[in-house]
N, C-alpha and C positions, 0 to 999 in steps of 0.2 A: 346332736350338734346343731347350733343355729346357723341359718343361712346368712350370708352377707346381704345387706340391702343397699343398693345404689340408686341414685336418682339421675335420670337423664336431664340434659340441659332444658329440654322442652317441658319436662315435669316441673322443674324448678321455676321456669317462666310461668307455667300454669298457676302454681301456688302463689307466686307474686301477683299475678293478675287478679286472682280471687281476692287476695288480701286488699289490694288497692280498690277494687270495686266495692267490697263491703265496707271498707274504712271510710268511704265517702259519706256514708250515713251513720256508721257506728264503729269507731276504731276498736273498742273493746270486743265487739262481736267478731270483727275481722281476726283479731288475735286468737280468740277462742276457737273459731271455725278452723283456721289454718293450723293451729296447734293440734286440734283433734285429728285432722286429716294426716298431718305429719306423723303423729303417734300411731295412728292406725297403720300407716304404711310401714313404720318400723316394726310393728308387731308381727308383720308377715315373716320376720326372721325365724320365728318359732313355729309357725303354722302356715307355710306358703301355699298350701292347697285348699285353704278355707274358702277362697273365692270361687265363683263359678267360671266356667269357660266362657270367654267373651264371645257373644253371639255374632258380632260383626266379622270375626276372624275364623271361628270354628277350628281353632288350633289349641290343643290341650295345654300348651305351654304359655299361652296368653290368657290371663284370667283377670277378673275384676271383682272388687268388693265395694259395697256402697256404704255411705254414711250421709244421712240426710238426702239432699238433692245431688250429691256428688258421687262420682265413681272414681275409684283408683284403679287404673289399668296397669297391669304389671306382667312381666315375663319371668317364668321360673326356669332356671337352668339347674337341673338336679346334679349334673356331672360336676359343675363348678360350685355347687351349693350357693347359688346367688339368686337374689330377687332383684330384678331391674324395674324400677318404677318408671313407667313410660309416660303416663298422663294422669292429671287430675281433671276430670271432665264433669261439667254441670249438665244435668239431664235436660235443661231447656235448650241446650245447644244441639240436641238431636243425636243422631248416630255418629260414631267416630269416623274420621276419614279413613279410607282404605289404603 
């Protein structure tokens, strides 16, 4: 059974910021990158434990998966069979805030 995938408001804002930043130089690339990140996030419904445990938190329920320079940080709730997308994070931004 697939998990439900939900996006936090902060994650949605991250994706919008990524799109706007890339679109300044290349709107087609912005659409391609954001679509890829969104689709990867949705794919967590069928395999939520594919990502590693996020080192900044050392909590086995908070995981991340990378695509290019971006990390998708998410929370797995096995009991509710839910994946909560917390952040889309660019590696150049350094570590996630605590």
